[in-house]
N, C-alpha and C positions, 0 to 999 in steps of 0.2 A: 912063687915066681918061677916061670919056665924059661929056661935058656935054650938056645939053639933049636927053637921050634917055630914053625911057620904059623901054626894055629894054636889057639887056646880054646879048649872045650870047657864050658861051664855047665854044670848040672845043678838044678835046683829041685828041691823036694817040696811038694805041696803039703802044707800042714794039714793034719787030720782035723776035721771039725770036732770041736768039743761041745759038750752040753752047755757050757757057759757062753760060747760064741755062736750058738744057734741063732740065725737071723730070721727064722720064720716068725711071722706075725702072730702074736698071741692075742686072743680075744678076751677082754676083761668084761665080764657080765655087768650090765648097767641096770639100775633099779630106779623106779619112780617113787618119790615121796608124795603120798596122796593124803590130803587133808579131807576129813569127812565132816559133813554138816551135822549140826545139832541145834536145838532151840535154847541152849543155855549160855550162848556167847554172842556178844554184840559185834557189829561191824568194826567198831572202834578197837575192841579186843583183838580181832583178827589182824587188823591193819597194824596195830602196835607190835603184835607178836611177830608178824612177817618182817617188819622193819628191823626189829631187834635181832631175831635169829637168822634171817637170811640177807639182811642188808637191802631189802627191797625199798624203793622209793614209795611214797604214799600212793601215787597213781597206780603203780603195778599191784601193790598190796590191796588196794580198793577193788581192782578188777578181779583179783583172785577171790576176794571175799564175796563179790557178786556171783562168781562162778560156783563157789561152794554153796551159796544160798539157793541159786537157781537149779543147779544140776545135782546137788547132794555131795559133790566131791570136786577136788581140783588137784591137778598135778603141780606141786610146788617146785620140784627139782628132779632132774634125772642125773644120776651119778653112780659112783662105785658103791658096792654093798656096804663097805665100812663107813663111808661118808653118809650114806642114806640112813644107816642105823644110828649114827650120831645125831642127825637132824631129827629123827623120830624120837629119840630120847629127850632131846631139848624141848620138843613140842609137848611131850607128855609131862615134862617137869615144869612147864611154864606156869602152871597154877590156875586157879579159878578166875573167872571174870568178876572183878569187884563191883561192877555196875548192876549185876543181877544177883540178888540175895540167895536165890535157890541154887545157884551154880556151885557145884561141889568140887570141880576139878578141871583139868585141862581138856582141850579138844582131843579127838581121836585122830590118829595118823597111822596109816598102814603103808607097807612097802609092797610093790609089785614088780616082777621082772619086766624090763623094758622091751625085751626081744620076744 
């Protein structure tokens, strides 16, 4: 408190920016989860797998199955690398199509940078 003064002068210091409070935007790389076509899995298998692993409704899963069949590949999801790797592992662990006796394993899925 200042007594006998006509003015009060207040000074403030600007805090130094720290690494923890840096507000610059950081770019998190995104990756496509890409399902590849083969002849050892049925549409039913793809639709079921996409429903179980991605939560896609039958209609969306069917359209993706058609895309894989017609073009040889379909982007299932674009996300962070860690999430993309998880989805890739889930697809590779899904197992063979029980409707096709010659089927020996899961479908193939690759990751591609989205940018």
